[in-house]
ZAMARGU-4260 file (C-alpha; in steps of 0.2 Angstrom, whole numbers, plus 5000, padded with zeros to 4 digits):
<rodrens>
0) 4942/4977/4884 | 4929/4987/4892 | 4927/4985/4911 | 4910/4975/4913 | 4901/4973/4928
5) 4908/4955/4929 | 4926/4962/4930 | 4920/4976/4942 | 4913/4962/4954 | 4929/4951/4952
10) 4940/4965/4956 | 4930/4970/4972 | 4932/4951/4977 | 4951/4952/4975 | 4955/4967/4985
15) 4940/4972/4994 | 4925/4984/4991 | 4933/4997/5002 | 4947/4999/4990 | 4936/5000/4973
20) 4924/5014/4967 | 4915/5014/4951 | 4907/5027/4940 | 4890/5019/4942 | 4890/5018/4960
25) 4902/5031/4966 | 4905/5036/4984 | 4913/5052/4980 | 4907/5067/4969 | 4910/5066/4950
30) 4923/5079/4949 | 4933/5071/4962 | 4931/5054/4955 | 4935/5061/4937 | 4952/5069/4943
35) 4960/5053/4947 | 4960/5050/4928 | 4968/5066/4922 | 4983/5078/4926 | 4985/5096/4923
40) 4983/5096/4905 | 4966/5102/4898 | 4967/5093/4881 | 4959/5077/4885 | 4945/5073/4896
45) 4946/5057/4907 | 4934/5044/4903 | 4935/5028/4914 | 4923/5018/4925 | 4933/5010/4939
50) 4946/5017/4951 | 4956/5006/4965 | 4965/5012/4980 | 4977/4998/4983 | 4985/4999/5000
55) 5001/4987/4997 | 5012/4980/4984 | 5003/4964/4984 | 4986/4973/4981 | 4994/4981/4966
60) 5001/4964/4959 | 4985/4956/4962 | 4976/4970/4951 | 4989/4969/4938 | 4989/4950/4936
65) 4969/4950/4934 | 4971/4964/4921 | 4985/4954/4911 | 4975/4939/4911 | 4959/4949/4905
70) 4968/4962/4893 | 4963/4976/4904 | 4973/4992/4902 | 4979/5002/4917 | 4983/5020/4921
75) 4993/5022/4937 | 4987/5038/4946 | 4998/5049/4958 | 4996/5067/4962 | 4991/5071/4944
80) 5002/5086/4944 | 5010/5082/4926 | 5008/5092/4911 | 5011/5080/4897 | 4995/5070/4899
85) 5004/5055/4906 | 4991/5051/4919 | 4976/5053/4908 | 4963/5038/4907 | 4952/5042/4891
90) 4948/5023/4886 | 4941/5015/4899 | 4956/5010/4907 | 4957/5003/4926 | 4964/5017/4936
95) 4975/5012/4951 | 4978/5026/4963 | 4994/5025/4974 | 4987/5038/4986 | 4984/5026/5001
100) 5001/5020/5000 | 5010/5033/5010 | 5017/5027/5025 | 5036/5026/5031 | 5042/5008/5028
105) 5060/5009/5034 | 5074/5021/5039 | 5092/5017/5039 | 5103/5029/5049 | 5120/5020/5042
110) 5117/5024/5026 | 5105/5039/5029 | 5091/5032/5018 | 5072/5031/5019 | 5059/5019/5011
115) 5041/5025/5009 | 5026/5020/4999 | 5024/5026/4982 | 5009/5038/4987 | 5018/5048/4999
120) 5017/5067/4995 | 5033/5075/4991 | 5031/5088/5004 | 5028/5075/5018 | 5043/5066/5012
125) 5053/5082/5016 | 5046/5082/5033 | 5049/5064/5037 | 5067/5068/5033 | 5069/5083/5043
130) 5061/5074/5057 | 5076/5062/5056 | 5089/5076/5055 | 5091/5075/5036 | 5086/5083/5020
135) 5079/5077/5005 | 5084/5090/4991 | 5071/5087/4977 | 5059/5101/4977 | 5047/5110/4965
140) 5031/5119/4966 | 5020/5104/4965 | 5028/5096/4980 | 5012/5099/4991 | 5003/5087/4980
145) 5014/5077/4969 | 5019/5059/4975 | 5036/5053/4976 | 5034/5038/4964 | 5027/5050/4951
150) 5041/5061/4954 | 5052/5046/4950 | 5041/5040/4936 | 5044/5057/4927 | 5063/5059/4934
155) 5058/5075/4941 | 5070/5089/4942 | 5065/5105/4951 | 5072/5122/4958 | 5088/5114/4965
160) 5095/5103/4951 | 5109/5115/4948 | 5116/5109/4965 | 5108/5092/4969 | 5104/5085/4952
165) 5088/5076/4946 | 5078/5063/4957 | 5087/5049/4948 | 5103/5052/4959 | 5094/5050/4975
170) 5084/5033/4971 | 5093/5018/4980 | 5080/5005/4976 | 5061/5001/4973 | 5048/4989/4972
175) 5039/4988/4955 | 5025/4978/4949 | 5027/4975/4930 | 5014/4971/4916 | 5012/4953/4920
180) 5008/4957/4939 | 5025/4950/4945 | 5034/4960/4958 | 5052/4966/4956 | 5063/4972/4970
185) 5078/4983/4965 | 5088/4983/4983 | 5091/4999/4990 | 5098/4993/5008 | 5115/4992/5000
190) 5125/5005/4991 | 5137/4993/4980 | 5128/4981/4969 | 5138/4978/4953 | 5129/4964/4947
195) 5123/4967/4930 | 5111/4979/4922 | 5103/4993/4934 | 5086/4989/4929 | 5079/5002/4942
200) 5084/5016/4930 | 5073/5010/4917 | 5059/5013/4928 | 5065/5031/4933 | 5057/5042/4919
205) 5047/5028/4912 | 5030/5036/4915 | 5021/5020/4922 | 5023/5012/4905 | 5034/4999/4911
210) 5027/4995/4928 | 5020/5003/4944 | 5032/5009/4957 | 5025/5004/4974 | 5039/5007/4986
215) 5055/5018/4985 | 5071/5018/4994 | 5080/5035/4994 | 5096/5042/5000 | 5095/5058/5010
220) 5108/5072/5014 | 5114/5084/5027 | 5101/5098/5030 | 5109/5114/5022 | 5115/5128/5033
225) 5106/5144/5033 | 5102/5151/5015 | 5101/5167/5008 | 5090/5172/4993 | 5093/5186/4981
230) 5081/5193/4969 | 5088/5203/4954 | 5079/5213/4940 | 5088/5211/4924 | 5086/5218/4906
235) 5089/5203/4894 | 5095/5185/4892 | 5112/5189/4890 | 5112/5198/4908 | 5105/5181/4915
240) 5117/5170/4907 | 5132/5182/4912 | 5125/5182/4929 | 5125/5163/4930 | 5143/5162/4924
245) 5148/5175/4936 | 5141/5165/4951 | 5155/5152/4948 | 5167/5165/4953 | 5159/5164/4970
250) 5164/5150/4983 | 5147/5150/4990 | 5137/5134/4987 | 5123/5139/4974 | 5108/5130/4978
255) 5096/5137/4965 | 5097/5149/4950 | 5078/5153/4943 | 5072/5166/4931 | 5056/5172/4925
260) 5048/5187/4914 | 5039/5201/4919 | 5023/5194/4913 | 5025/5178/4925 | 5027/5190/4939
265) 5012/5199/4934 | 5001/5184/4934 | 5009/5179/4951 | 5004/5196/4958 | 4987/5195/4952
270) 4983/5176/4958 | 4992/5178/4975 | 4990/5196/4979 | 5008/5200/4981 | 5016/5217/4979
275) 5030/5222/4968 | 5047/5216/4972 | 5055/5232/4965 | 5049/5251/4961 | 5051/5249/4943
280) 5047/5234/4932 | 5061/5224/4921 | 5060/5213/4907 | 5066/5199/4918 | 5070/5194/4935
285) 5083/5180/4943 | 5082/5171/4959 | 5097/5164/4967 | 5099/5155/4983 | 5115/5152/4992
290) 5120/5141/5007 | 5128/5152/5021 | 5138/5141/5032 | 5146/5154/5043 | 5147/5173/5045
295) 5162/5175/5034 | 5150/5169/5019 | 5138/5184/5022 | 5153/5195/5017 | 5156/5184/5002
300) 5137/5186/4997 | 5138/5205/4999 | 5154/5206/4989 | 5145/5195/4975 | 5131/5207/4976
305) 5142/5223/4974 | 5152/5215/4960 | 5136/5211/4949 | 5131/5228/4951 | 5147/5235/4946
310) 5147/5223/4931 | 5131/5231/4926 | 5123/5213/4926 | 5107/5218/4936 | 5096/5234/4936
315) 5091/5232/4954 | 5092/5218/4968 | 5088/5213/4985 | 5094/5201/4998 | 5081/5192/5009
320) 5081/5199/5027 | 5072/5185/5035 | 5062/5170/5032 | 5046/5178/5028 | 5055/5188/5014
325) 5063/5172/5008 | 5047/5164/5007 | 5039/5179/4997 | 5053/5178/4985 | 5051/5160/4982
330) 5032/5163/4979 | 5036/5175/4965 | 5044/5160/4956 | 5035/5145/4962 | 5018/5153/4960
335) 5020/5154/4942 | 5012/5138/4936 | 4998/5138/4947 | 4994/5157/4943 | 4994/5154/4924
340) 4985/5137/4926 | 4970/5145/4936 | 4970/5162/4926 | 4971/5155/4908 | 4971/5141/4898
345) 4989/5136/4894 | 4999/5127/4881 | 5015/5122/4889 | 5032/5116/4883 | 5046/5111/4895
350) 5062/5111/4886 | 5080/5111/4889 | 5096/5117/4880 | 5115/5117/4883 | 5118/5133/4893
355) 5132/5139/4880 | 5118/5138/4865 | 5104/5146/4877 | 5106/5164/4870 | 5106/5160/4852
360) 5091/5148/4854 | 5082/5161/4863 | 5084/5174/4850 | 5078/5162/4837 | 5064/5157/4848
365) 5058/5175/4850 | 5057/5177/4831 | 5047/5161/4829 | 5035/5165/4842 | 5032/5183/4835
370) 5028/5176/4818 | 5017/5161/4824 | 5008/5169/4839 | 5006/5187/4835 | 4997/5196/4849
375) 4997/5180/4860 | 5004/5182/4879 | 5020/5171/4882 | 5025/5167/4899 | 5044/5162/4900
380) 5052/5155/4915 | 5063/5141/4921 | 5078/5132/4930 | 5090/5142/4919 | 5106/5135/4930
385) 5102/5118/4923 | 5096/5124/4905 | 5078/5120/4908 | 5065/5132/4901 | 5045/5132/4904
390) 5037/5141/4889 | 5018/5144/4891 | 5007/5150/4878 | 4992/5158/4885 | 4976/5156/4876
395) 4968/5172/4869 | 4949/5175/4874 | 4945/5175/4855 | 4949/5157/4854 | 4940/5141/4859
400) 4950/5127/4868 | 4950/5116/4852 | 4955/5131/4840 | 4969/5135/4853 | 4977/5118/4856
405) 4975/5114/4837 | 4985/5130/4833 | 4999/5127/4846 | 5001/5108/4840 | 5004/5116/4822
410) 5018/5127/4828 | 5026/5114/4840 | 5036/5105/4826 | 5044/5121/4820 | 5049/5124/4838
415) 5055/5106/4841 | 5066/5109/4825 | 5073/5123/4832 | 5077/5114/4848 | 5085/5100/4838
420) 5096/5113/4829 | 5103/5119/4845 | 5106/5101/4852 | 5091/5102/4865 | 5078/5091/4872
425) 5059/5093/4869 | 5056/5088/4886 | 5067/5092/4900 | 5057/5086/4916 | 5038/5085/4912
430) 5040/5069/4901 | 5033/5064/4885 | 5015/5057/4890 | 5002/5059/4877 | 5005/5077/4872
435) 5023/5074/4865 | 5022/5056/4859 | 5020/5061/4841 | 5036/5072/4843 | 5048/5059/4851
440) 5059/5058/4836 | 5065/5076/4838 | 5076/5070/4853 | 5076/5052/4851 | 5084/5042/4836
445) 5074/5029/4826 | 5085/5016/4834 | 5083/5022/4851 | 5064/5022/4849 | 5064/5004/4843
450) 5076/4999/4858 | 5063/5008/4869 | 5048/4998/4861 | 5058/4981/4865 | 5061/4986/4883
455) 5042/4990/4884 | 5038/4972/4877 | 5050/4964/4889 | 5042/4972/4905 | 5023/4974/4898
460) 5021/4960/4885 | 5003/4965/4883 | 5004/4983/4882 | 4992/4986/4896 | 5003/4998/4907
465) 4998/5017/4904 | 4994/5013/4886 | 4997/5026/4872 | 5010/5036/4882 | 5028/5039/4878
470) 5031/5027/4863
</rodrens>
């Protein structure tokens, strides 16, 4: 149902005029308004007329109850940093932004847990945890703008999954408004609660299709000791994977293991104005971060460095000498997505493979890409330590956006067949959204998809929550 003037006035009366903005009478510039109905994909344009900024779980419940009663579809809006089209409002849905719900609600020093509003920016959560003497370990390039509830709704991973795991591992509880407007609270103030199905795990990774997360309780951990960041130049995939296997021989805690191609490095240098890390270029680069707990660990680190050089696994390497160099090394990796998105129109694929099948998959993938994208620039990077690759096809200047995305969509099924052949997943951490909905069967069986549809009906009987996404 279209959002008529009557609906708009009623919604304003329910939650207050200061929390509602309309396209016809917008109090912000058009670009800012439209940005709340999209994400970082460029395939679909936003098309909506009403944007709400609730400030409490009760506000969200009020909005969803009205939407349920009047068959109005809803798109939750977080930091909009996704790449799967999961936050796009293109059919005049009611957009609900959680950005005003960003406060610390509670801190439990006994269980080392923190409860915050859904709209808290991830980087601010890091700061809040550190101010209390703790560490929240989920980290990625978009932490400066992503929202914590959006991270949970997509089961975000990031650069330290190899050590700390996915965000799912850190969620103790949450408040959720489901598709009827009812509020569910999954208790996060206790660690043990063996009383049947743990429903919160259905919301983690659900991409807003089952309900709107409004508050989250997260466990924290100790702040790591000092860290050392190593940057290596490597020649091929085999060396990257052997370097990872070799890292298991070290007793040092490995916090991150990232890789990126020379093309990615070139785009970051162009966008951020950074110098080359080594005198000569290599096909690939590996960034490793280790925790250093005492002086003896530095000796272990340099022994590790000596051994990988002697094994011929690296062409060149460097150990960060200070915090500034650590930051620069990380910029080479974390600046990739932003650099690609600003410099180019990009078709992204976020995939995962068992590490033992990574090399044969990459060899097959190279052949496929060479035949299907001749002359295209291909930017490959990822969290190789947890089997997650980010494959980016850059649009040639000769193609329009429409032609480019059409061509990419035609090639995707062949790549997804290749992923299925090697027992992988078509989405590692970006989710399904709109962009991969048609390809879900490559990673989920028919029975699984039917069960997911039944779960959707249970939480959202009228199908108003983030319509068209995932299933």
